[in-house]
C-alpha positions as CSV (number, residue, x, y, z in Angstrom):
1,M,-0.1,0.0,0.0
2,A,3.2,2.3,0.6
3,V,4.0,1.5,-2.5
4,R,0.6,3.0,-4.3
5,K,0.5,6.0,-1.9
6,R,4.1,6.4,-3.6
7,L,2.8,6.2,-7.5
8,L,-0.6,7.9,-7.4
9,G,-1.0,9.9,-4.4
10,W,-4.2,8.3,-3.2
11,S,-4.9,5.2,-1.0
12,R,-7.9,3.5,-2.6
13,M,-10.0,3.4,-6.1
14,E,-12.8,5.6,-4.5
15,D,-10.3,8.1,-4.7
16,L,-9.9,8.0,-8.1
17,M,-13.5,8.1,-8.8
18,V,-14.0,11.2,-6.5
19,A,-11.5,12.8,-8.2
20,G,-13.2,12.2,-11.9
21,R,-16.4,13.7,-10.6
22,V,-15.1,16.8,-9.6
23,R,-13.2,17.3,-12.3
24,A,-16.4,16.9,-14.5
25,L,-18.5,19.1,-12.3
26,G,-15.7,21.6,-12.6
27,S,-15.3,21.6,-16.2
28,L,-19.4,21.9,-16.2
29,A,-19.1,24.8,-14.2
30,H,-16.6,26.5,-16.3
31,F,-19.3,26.3,-19.5
32,V,-22.2,26.8,-17.8
33,P,-22.7,30.5,-17.3
34,S,-24.4,32.0,-14.1
35,A,-27.7,33.0,-16.5
36,R,-30.0,30.8,-17.5
37,P,-28.2,28.2,-20.2
38,S,-29.7,27.2,-23.4
39,P,-30.5,23.9,-24.3
40,S,-27.8,23.5,-26.9
41,L,-25.2,24.8,-24.6
42,M,-26.3,22.3,-21.7
43,A,-25.8,19.4,-24.6
44,M,-22.3,20.4,-25.5
45,S,-21.3,21.0,-22.0
46,Y,-22.5,17.8,-21.1
47,E,-20.8,15.8,-24.1
48,V,-17.7,17.6,-22.8
49,M,-18.0,16.2,-19.5
50,Q,-18.5,12.6,-20.6
51,E,-15.6,12.9,-22.9
52,R,-13.3,13.9,-19.7
53,L,-15.1,11.7,-17.7
54,R,-14.1,8.7,-20.3
55,T,-10.4,10.0,-20.2
56,S,-10.3,9.9,-16.6
57,L,-11.6,6.4,-16.2
58,R,-9.2,5.2,-19.2
59,E,-6.3,7.1,-16.8
60,I,-7.7,5.3,-13.8
61,A,-7.5,1.9,-15.5
62,R,-3.8,2.5,-16.8
63,K,-3.0,3.7,-13.3
64,E,-4.7,0.2,-11.9
65,R,-2.7,-1.7,-14.4
66,Q,0.8,-0.1,-13.3
67,L,0.1,-0.3,-9.8
68,E,-0.6,-4.1,-10.3
69,E,2.4,-4.8,-12.2
70,S,4.2,-2.7,-9.5
71,E,2.7,-4.6,-6.7
72,E,3.9,-8.1,-8.6
73,E,7.4,-6.6,-9.0
74,V,7.6,-5.9,-5.5
75,R,6.5,-8.7,-4.2
76,R,9.2,-10.7,-6.5
77,S,11.6,-8.6,-5.0
78,R,10.6,-9.5,-1.7
79,D,10.3,-12.8,-2.3
80,F,14.1,-12.8,-4.1
81,L,15.5,-10.9,-1.2
82,Q,14.1,-13.2,1.5
83,A,15.6,-15.8,-0.6
84,V,19.1,-14.2,-0.7
85,I,18.7,-13.7,3.4
86,D,17.6,-17.5,3.8
87,S,20.5,-18.5,1.6
88,L,22.8,-16.8,4.3
89,D,24.7,-19.9,6.3
90,D,25.1,-17.0,8.9
91,D,22.1,-16.1,11.3
92,M,20.5,-13.2,10.8
93,M,18.1,-11.0,12.7
94,V,16.5,-7.5,12.2
95,L,16.0,-5.9,15.7
96,D,14.4,-3.1,17.0
97,E,15.3,-0.5,19.9
98,W,14.5,-2.7,22.6
99,Y,16.5,-5.9,21.1
100,H,13.0,-7.3,20.1
101,V,14.1,-9.7,16.9
102,T,11.5,-8.4,14.4
103,Q,12.4,-10.6,11.3
104,A,15.2,-13.7,10.9
105,N,16.3,-15.9,8.5
106,R,15.8,-19.7,7.8
107,S,19.6,-20.3,9.4
108,L,18.6,-18.8,12.5
109,Q,14.8,-20.2,12.9
110,L,15.8,-23.7,11.9
111,K,18.3,-23.6,15.2
112,H,15.2,-22.7,17.3
113,Q,12.7,-24.9,15.8
114,R,11.1,-25.6,19.2
115,E,11.1,-22.0,20.5
116,Q,9.7,-18.8,18.8
117,V,12.5,-16.3,17.8
118,L,10.4,-13.3,16.7
119,G,9.4,-10.9,19.3
120,R,12.0,-12.1,21.7
121,C,15.3,-10.6,22.7
122,C,18.1,-11.1,20.6
123,Y,20.3,-12.2,24.0
124,E,17.7,-15.2,25.0
125,V,17.6,-16.3,21.4
126,T,21.5,-16.7,20.8
127,H,22.8,-17.7,24.3
128,G,19.6,-17.7,26.7
129,A,20.9,-14.8,28.8
130,K,18.8,-12.5,30.8
131,G,20.0,-9.1,29.9
132,P,22.2,-7.7,26.7
133,C,25.6,-8.8,26.9
134,Q,28.4,-7.7,29.0
135,P,32.2,-7.6,29.0
136,P,34.8,-9.3,29.2
137,L,33.3,-12.4,27.5
138,C,30.5,-10.6,25.5
139,K,30.7,-6.8,24.3
140,C,26.9,-6.0,22.8
141,P,27.4,-3.8,19.5
142,I,23.7,-3.4,19.5
143,S,23.5,-0.4,21.8
144,Q,26.6,1.2,20.1
145,V,24.8,0.9,16.7
146,W,22.0,2.6,17.8
147,R,24.0,5.4,19.7
148,T,26.6,6.0,16.8
149,G,24.7,4.4,13.7
150,I,27.8,3.0,13.0
151,P,28.1,-0.5,12.0
152,A,30.2,-2.6,14.5
153,R,31.7,-5.8,14.8
154,V,32.6,-7.8,18.0
155,I,33.6,-11.7,19.2
156,H,31.3,-13.1,21.5
157,V,32.5,-15.9,23.7
158,H,29.7,-18.7,24.7
159,R,30.1,-21.4,27.0
160,G,27.7,-24.4,26.9
161,A,26.2,-26.5,29.3
162,D,29.1,-28.7,28.9
163,G,31.9,-25.9,29.7
164,R,32.9,-25.9,25.8
165,E,33.3,-22.6,24.4
166,T,32.2,-21.5,21.4
167,Y,33.0,-18.1,19.4
168,V,30.6,-16.2,17.6
169,E,31.4,-13.2,15.4
170,V,28.3,-10.4,15.6
171,S,28.1,-7.7,13.1
172,A,25.7,-5.2,13.4
173,S,24.7,-2.6,10.8
174,P,22.1,0.2,10.9
175,V,18.8,0.6,8.6
176,C,18.4,4.6,8.4
177,D,15.4,6.7,6.8
178,T,16.3,9.4,4.5
179,D,17.2,11.7,7.5
180,G,19.8,9.3,8.8
181,R,17.5,8.1,12.0
182,V,18.3,4.4,12.9
183,L,15.2,2.6,12.4
184,H,16.2,-1.3,12.7
185,V,19.5,-3.0,13.4
186,V,20.5,-5.8,11.1
187,E,22.6,-8.5,13.6
188,M,24.4,-11.3,11.7
189,M,26.1,-14.0,13.7
190,R,28.7,-16.4,12.4
191,D,30.4,-19.6,14.2
192,V,34.0,-18.6,13.9
193,T,35.1,-21.5,16.6
194,E,37.0,-23.4,14.1
195,G,39.2,-20.2,12.9
196,K,39.7,-19.1,16.7
197,M,41.3,-22.9,17.2
198,Q,43.2,-22.8,14.4
199,E,44.9,-19.4,15.2
200,K,45.2,-21.0,19.1
201,Q,47.0,-23.9,17.2
202,L,49.0,-21.5,15.3
203,A,50.1,-19.5,17.7
204,D,50.8,-22.7,19.9
205,V,53.2,-24.0,17.0
206,N,54.9,-20.6,16.6
207,R,55.5,-20.7,20.7
208,R,57.2,-23.9,20.4
209,L,59.0,-23.1,17.3
210,L,60.4,-20.0,19.4
211,A,60.8,-21.9,22.2
212,L,62.8,-24.4,20.2
213,N,64.7,-21.5,18.5
214,A,65.4,-20.1,21.9
215,I,66.6,-23.4,23.2
216,A,68.8,-24.0,20.3
217,A,70.3,-20.5,20.7
218,T,70.9,-21.4,24.0
219,V,72.9,-24.5,23.4
220,S,74.7,-23.6,20.6
221,Q,76.3,-20.7,22.7
222,S,79.0,-23.2,24.3
223,L,80.1,-26.7,23.5
224,S,80.4,-27.1,27.3
225,L,78.5,-30.2,28.2
226,D,77.8,-28.9,31.9
227,F,76.1,-25.3,29.9
228,V,74.4,-27.2,27.6
229,L,72.5,-29.9,29.9
230,H,71.5,-27.2,32.4
231,S,70.5,-24.4,30.0
232,A,68.4,-27.1,28.1
233,L,67.1,-28.5,31.4
234,D,65.8,-24.6,32.5
235,Q,64.2,-24.3,29.0
236,A,62.2,-27.5,29.2
237,L,60.8,-26.8,32.8
238,E,59.8,-23.3,31.7
239,Q,58.0,-24.4,28.5
240,V,55.8,-26.8,30.3
241,G,55.5,-25.0,33.6
242,A,57.4,-27.8,36.0
243,R,59.7,-27.6,38.7
244,L,61.1,-31.0,38.6
245,G,63.5,-32.0,36.2
246,A,66.6,-34.2,35.7
247,I,69.0,-35.4,32.5
248,L,70.2,-38.8,32.8
249,L,72.9,-39.5,30.3
250,F,73.7,-43.2,29.1
251,D,77.1,-44.8,29.1
252,V,77.1,-47.2,26.2
253,K,80.3,-49.0,27.4
254,A,79.4,-49.6,30.9
255,H,75.7,-49.6,30.3
256,T,74.7,-47.2,33.1
257,L,73.2,-43.9,33.9
258,S,74.6,-40.7,35.2
259,C,72.9,-37.5,36.4
260,P,75.1,-34.6,35.6
261,A,71.8,-32.0,36.1
262,H,68.8,-32.1,37.8
263,R,66.2,-29.5,39.5
264,G,64.0,-30.0,42.5
265,F,64.8,-33.8,43.2
266,S,66.4,-34.9,46.1
267,D,70.0,-35.9,45.9
268,R,68.5,-39.6,47.2
269,F,66.4,-40.1,44.6
270,V,69.0,-38.7,41.6
271,E,71.3,-41.3,43.0
272,R,68.6,-44.2,42.9
273,A,67.6,-43.5,39.7
274,A,71.1,-43.5,38.4
275,S,72.0,-46.5,40.0
276,R,69.1,-48.5,39.0
277,G,69.5,-47.0,35.4
278,L,67.9,-49.1,33.0
279,S,66.3,-51.3,35.6
280,A,63.8,-48.4,36.4
281,P,60.5,-48.9,34.7
282,V,60.2,-45.2,33.5
283,I,63.6,-45.0,32.8
284,G,64.4,-47.8,31.3
285,A,61.7,-47.5,29.0
286,A,62.6,-44.1,27.8
287,A,66.5,-45.2,27.7
288,G,65.1,-47.5,24.9
289,G,63.6,-44.9,23.1
290,Q,60.2,-45.1,24.1
291,T,57.8,-41.4,25.3
292,V,56.6,-42.1,28.5
293,V,53.6,-40.0,29.7
294,V,51.9,-40.7,33.4
295,D,49.5,-38.1,34.3
296,D,48.9,-39.4,37.6
297,V,51.4,-42.0,39.4
298,E,48.9,-43.3,41.9
299,R,46.2,-43.9,39.3
300,D,48.5,-45.0,36.0
301,L,51.4,-47.1,37.6
302,R,51.0,-50.5,39.4
303,A,52.2,-50.6,42.9
304,E,55.2,-52.2,42.2
305,K,56.2,-49.8,39.6
306,R,55.7,-46.7,41.5
307,G,58.6,-47.2,44.4
308,A,61.0,-44.5,44.7
309,L,58.5,-42.2,42.4
310,S,56.0,-42.4,45.4
311,E,58.9,-42.1,48.2
312,E,59.7,-38.8,46.4
313,G,56.4,-37.8,46.2
314,L,56.2,-37.5,42.3
315,R,52.9,-37.4,41.0
316,A,53.3,-37.0,37.4
317,L,56.1,-37.2,34.9
318,L,57.3,-37.3,31.4
319,A,60.1,-38.9,30.1
320,V,61.6,-38.6,26.7
321,P,64.4,-39.8,25.2
322,L,67.4,-37.7,24.0
323,K,68.3,-39.3,20.5
324,S,71.2,-38.3,18.1
325,K,71.0,-40.4,14.5
326,E,68.8,-43.0,15.9
327,R,71.1,-43.4,19.0
328,T,69.8,-43.0,22.4
329,V,72.2,-41.0,24.4
330,G,70.3,-40.0,27.3
331,V,67.0,-39.3,28.9
332,L,65.1,-36.2,29.9
333,V,62.5,-36.2,32.7
334,V,60.3,-33.4,34.1
335,G,57.5,-33.6,36.6
336,S,55.4,-32.7,39.3
337,R,54.3,-33.3,42.9
338,E,50.7,-32.9,41.8
339,P,48.6,-34.9,39.1
340,R,48.6,-32.9,35.8
341,P,48.0,-33.7,32.2
342,F,50.8,-33.4,29.8
343,P,48.9,-31.9,26.3
344,P,50.1,-33.3,23.6
345,E,51.6,-30.4,22.1
346,E,53.8,-30.2,25.4
347,V,54.8,-33.8,24.7
348,Q,55.3,-33.2,21.2
349,L,57.6,-29.7,21.9
350,I,59.6,-31.9,24.6
351,V,60.2,-35.0,21.9
352,A,61.7,-32.1,19.8
353,L,63.7,-30.7,22.3
354,G,64.9,-34.0,23.2
355,H,66.3,-34.9,19.3
356,Q,68.0,-31.3,19.5
357,L,69.3,-31.7,22.8
358,G,70.8,-35.3,21.9
359,V,72.6,-34.0,19.1
360,S,73.9,-30.8,21.2
361,I,74.9,-33.6,24.1
362,E,76.5,-35.9,21.1
363,N,78.6,-32.7,19.8
364,A,79.6,-31.4,23.3
365,Q,80.8,-35.1,24.3
366,L,82.7,-35.2,20.9
367,Y,84.3,-31.9,21.7
368,A,85.2,-33.2,25.2
369,E,86.7,-36.3,23.6
370,L,88.5,-34.2,21.1
371,Q,90.0,-31.9,23.9
372,S,90.9,-34.7,26.0
373,R,92.5,-36.3,22.7
374,E,94.6,-33.2,22.1
375,R,95.7,-33.0,25.5
376,L,96.5,-37.0,25.7
377,R,98.3,-36.2,21.9
378,A,100.4,-33.5,23.6
379,E,101.1,-35.7,26.8
380,T,102.0,-38.4,25.0
381,L,104.3,-36.4,22.9
382,R,105.9,-35.1,25.9
383,K,106.0,-38.6,27.1
384,V,107.7,-39.8,24.1
385,I,110.6,-37.4,24.1
386,T,110.8,-37.7,27.7
387,A,111.1,-41.6,27.0
388,Q,113.5,-41.2,24.1
389,E,115.9,-39.4,26.6
390,D,115.2,-41.7,29.3
391,E,116.2,-44.5,26.9
392,R,119.2,-42.7,25.9
393,R,120.3,-42.0,29.1
394,R,119.6,-46.2,30.3
395,V,121.4,-47.0,27.0
396,A,124.4,-44.7,28.2
397,R,124.4,-45.9,31.7
398,E,124.4,-49.7,30.8
399,L,127.1,-49.0,28.1
400,H,128.8,-47.3,30.7
401,D,128.5,-49.9,33.7
402,V,128.2,-53.1,31.8
403,T,129.4,-52.7,28.4
404,S,132.5,-50.3,29.1
405,Q,133.7,-52.1,32.1
406,A,133.8,-55.3,30.4
407,L,135.5,-54.0,27.5
408,A,138.2,-52.6,30.1
409,T,138.2,-55.6,31.7
410,L,139.0,-57.3,28.4
411,V,141.8,-54.6,27.7
412,V,143.5,-55.1,30.8
413,R,143.5,-59.1,30.2
414,L,144.8,-59.0,26.5
415,Q,147.6,-56.7,27.9
416,A,148.0,-59.4,30.5
417,V,148.2,-61.9,27.5
418,T,150.7,-60.1,26.0
419,T,153.2,-60.5,29.2
420,V,152.7,-64.3,28.9
421,P,156.0,-65.6,27.4
422,P,155.2,-67.3,23.9
423,S,157.1,-70.6,24.7
424,D,154.7,-70.9,27.8
425,L,151.5,-72.1,25.3
426,G,149.7,-73.8,28.5
427,E,149.5,-70.4,30.6
428,L,148.4,-68.6,27.3
429,E,145.6,-70.8,26.9
430,V,144.5,-70.6,30.6
431,R,144.4,-66.6,30.2
432,L,142.8,-67.2,26.8
433,A,139.8,-69.3,28.3
434,E,139.1,-66.8,30.7
435,L,138.5,-63.9,28.2
436,R,135.8,-66.0,26.6
437,P,132.8,-66.2,29.1
438,L,133.6,-62.2,29.4
439,L,133.1,-61.8,25.7
440,D,130.2,-64.0,25.5
441,D,128.5,-61.8,28.5
442,T,129.4,-58.5,26.9
443,S,127.7,-59.8,23.2
444,R,124.7,-60.8,24.9
445,E,124.8,-57.5,26.6
446,V,125.0,-55.7,23.3
447,H,122.6,-57.7,21.6
448,R,120.0,-57.1,24.7
449,L,120.6,-53.3,24.1
450,I,120.0,-53.6,20.4
451,Y,116.7,-55.6,20.9
452,D,115.2,-53.1,23.2
453,L,116.1,-50.3,20.7
454,R,114.2,-52.1,18.0
455,P,113.8,-55.9,17.7
456,S,115.9,-57.2,14.8
457,L,113.1,-60.1,14.5
458,L,110.8,-57.7,13.2
459,D,113.0,-56.8,10.6
460,D,114.0,-60.1,9.4
461,L,111.6,-62.5,10.1
462,G,108.2,-60.1,10.5
463,L,105.7,-59.5,12.7
464,A,104.8,-62.7,14.1
465,A,108.3,-63.9,15.1
466,A,108.6,-60.9,16.6
467,I,105.9,-61.1,18.9
468,R,106.5,-64.6,19.7
469,S,110.0,-63.8,20.8
470,C,108.7,-60.9,23.0
471,A,106.2,-62.6,24.5
472,H,108.4,-65.7,25.8
473,N,111.2,-63.3,26.6
474,A,109.1,-61.4,28.7
475,L,106.7,-64.1,30.3
476,D,108.7,-67.1,30.7
477,A,110.8,-65.5,33.1
478,A,107.9,-64.8,35.1
479,G,106.5,-68.5,35.0
480,I,103.5,-67.8,33.0
481,E,102.7,-69.7,30.4
482,V,102.5,-68.7,27.0
483,H,100.4,-69.6,23.7
484,V,101.1,-67.7,20.1
485,E,98.9,-68.5,17.6
486,V,98.9,-67.1,13.8
487,V,95.7,-67.4,11.8
488,G,95.5,-66.6,7.8
489,E,98.4,-66.2,5.7
490,E,101.4,-64.6,7.4
491,R,102.6,-61.8,5.0
492,R,104.7,-58.6,5.6
493,L,103.1,-55.3,6.4
494,P,104.3,-51.8,5.8
495,S,106.7,-51.0,8.6
496,T,104.5,-48.5,10.3
497,V,101.9,-51.0,10.6
498,E,104.4,-53.9,12.1
499,I,106.1,-51.4,14.4
500,A,103.1,-49.8,15.9
501,T,101.3,-53.4,16.1
502,F,104.5,-54.9,18.0
503,R,104.7,-52.1,20.5
504,I,101.0,-52.1,21.8
505,V,101.4,-55.9,22.0
506,Q,104.8,-55.4,23.7
507,E,103.1,-52.8,26.2
508,A,100.1,-55.5,26.7
509,I,102.5,-58.2,27.3
510,T,104.6,-56.1,29.8
511,N,101.5,-55.0,31.5
512,I,100.8,-58.8,32.0
513,A,104.2,-59.6,33.4
514,R,104.1,-56.6,35.8
515,H,100.3,-56.5,37.0
516,A,98.5,-59.6,35.8
517,H,99.7,-62.3,38.2
518,A,98.5,-64.4,35.2
519,E,99.3,-68.2,34.8
520,S,98.7,-68.3,31.2
521,T,98.6,-65.8,28.1
522,Y,97.0,-66.1,24.7
523,V,98.2,-64.2,21.7
524,S,96.4,-64.4,18.7
525,I,97.6,-62.9,15.1
526,E,94.9,-62.8,12.5
527,F,96.1,-61.8,8.8
528,G,92.9,-60.8,7.2
529,R,92.5,-59.4,3.5
530,R,91.4,-56.4,4.7
531,R,92.7,-55.9,8.1
532,L,95.0,-57.3,11.0
533,R,93.6,-58.6,14.2
534,V,95.7,-59.0,16.9
535,Q,94.2,-60.5,20.5
536,V,96.2,-60.5,23.6
537,E,94.1,-62.3,26.8
538,D,95.2,-63.6,30.0
539,D,93.9,-65.4,33.3
540,G,95.1,-62.7,35.7
541,R,93.1,-60.8,38.6
542,G,91.7,-58.1,35.9
543,F,90.5,-54.7,36.9
544,E,87.9,-52.2,36.5
545,P,88.3,-50.3,33.0
546,S,86.1,-47.3,34.1
547,A,88.6,-46.8,37.2
548,L,91.5,-46.0,34.7
549,P,92.1,-42.0,34.4
550,Q,90.0,-40.3,31.5
551,E,92.7,-37.8,31.1
552,V,96.4,-37.3,31.3
553,G,97.4,-36.3,34.8
554,D,100.6,-37.5,36.7
555,G,101.0,-40.3,34.0
556,A,99.0,-43.0,35.6
557,G,97.5,-45.1,32.5
558,I,99.8,-43.7,29.9
559,G,100.8,-47.2,28.9
560,L,97.3,-47.6,27.9
561,L,96.3,-44.5,26.3
562,G,99.8,-44.7,24.6
563,M,98.5,-48.1,23.0
564,Q,95.0,-46.2,22.2
565,E,96.9,-43.5,20.4
566,R,99.2,-45.7,18.3
567,A,95.8,-47.5,17.1
568,D,94.1,-44.1,16.4
569,L,96.8,-42.6,14.4
570,L,96.5,-45.5,11.8
571,G,92.5,-45.7,12.0
572,G,92.0,-48.8,13.7
573,R,90.2,-49.8,16.7
574,L,91.7,-50.9,20.6
575,E,89.1,-52.5,22.6
576,L,90.3,-53.3,26.5
577,Q,87.7,-55.6,28.2
578,S,88.4,-56.5,31.5
579,R,86.8,-57.3,35.1
580,P,87.8,-57.8,38.3
581,G,89.2,-61.5,38.7
582,E,88.1,-62.4,35.1
583,G,91.5,-61.4,33.5
584,T,91.9,-59.0,30.8
585,R,91.7,-58.6,27.1
586,V,93.1,-56.6,24.6
587,L,91.7,-56.5,20.9
588,L,93.7,-54.5,18.2
589,E,92.2,-54.0,14.6
590,L,94.0,-52.5,11.9
591,P,92.7,-51.5,8.2
592,L,94.6,-52.9,5.4
593,E,92.9,-52.2,2.5
594,E,95.0,-49.0,1.3
595,V,98.1,-50.8,2.2
596,A,100.5,-53.0,0.9
597,A,103.4,-54.9,2.2
598,D,106.9,-53.8,2.0
599,D,109.0,-55.2,-0.9
């Protein structure tokens, strides 16, 4: 009806009819004079009035057709607009200034099929509130639009009966008249929970990446193992909000764990965890490469597995392996004295930290080993130079004390022989016979000195003969039975390989003679196609290899360290196995694929 008023200025068809009559009477009054009209004039005026009335009726019919067409166009437009509004996935409603819903699209109505939407307040429909939205969870944009006439957009947080939060984007826009006054407010609502969750996940990922970057920057600042462990542990505890933590390192050779860094745990617990090592259920599983998550020790672990954990008051823990190149080098443990869950993102962060820390630990250990080897190399060089000087002094002293004295005695006795008359052959024979033992002793002593400096058998007959001679010379006098076995086809090797192998075996045999208290010794020399394998084994009292000094200090263990150094220089491997009461086994392997025998 409002469209009709705008098009014609009248509200009903009767208005048009009245207008036609008025127009006809006006025309008649125009042609009819105040004097008494003649019949002919009356007839002419009547005809004019009829013609104008017919024209008005035709105009009325045309306007009526236009009005019907306009009404049909308006109906189609209204239906199209409603179809467009109903096709929206977002909820849409039109509100008056009292927050009442005057119109709603199909999406909103379908969500509230069991209750009336129109006429109710928007906050009752959307989240069952008793009044307009209030900060901090919700800020009402409707009042702002009514007040300012400017569109507004906010995010509402709706909490359901199950405690789950739903994020809704609310957009409010004004509907104004030609004077700019707000008549209604259109509100559109969109569920953006998934997007918010993705933003939160992205923020968590960024936080974890920043944490890993911070940890990487921290542990890369130094190759000091102690600094790396303590810095990484502090970072891990900060990321998961825990106060208890420890890093245990795995000793491959001894199959034990040590705890060089810990926070919050008692010393007794740390010592017990390190001493039990792989036998502890949680630590053993983590050392085996598994990630262990225990949200509640009392609930998730059987009584026999709680043990020290319950005694320490530990209620929740996360243990991850520290890996480097698929090899476990240690275990990182974080815990709490209260039950608490470890979300998957925290577990992933600590696991990633474990991999990064594992590489850093291995690098720090390699650096420490390199430093130790450099100190060993320098000390070995010093010892070699000292040994050379000591050997020269010893040779000079023995030459002076033994050989020189023997030669002086020979000179004196030879002079005495010259005083014997040529005719007294019997006396001459006696004097010469007395010189023979002295000459033999002197010859043996000179031969011994030459052998100590470099065994002639090594040059003349090869490695196996030199080792066999060395073993018998050193061990027969000590009453130790010797068995030397040669495996494979014996051949000459480069002099560097032969002398290094001989000196290593010589040191091992010397140690047996001095310290082993053995009854028998077995020496095996295996000539392979691409390697030389030598084994020296005794049945003596043995010792604990871990008790040997790892760094050169006062010279203790320099012989064994020198053996290792010789093997390393040739790219070989030296392995020492021993236990108290079970003897000692020294295994030497040297590569031969790139060397050939000397001519």
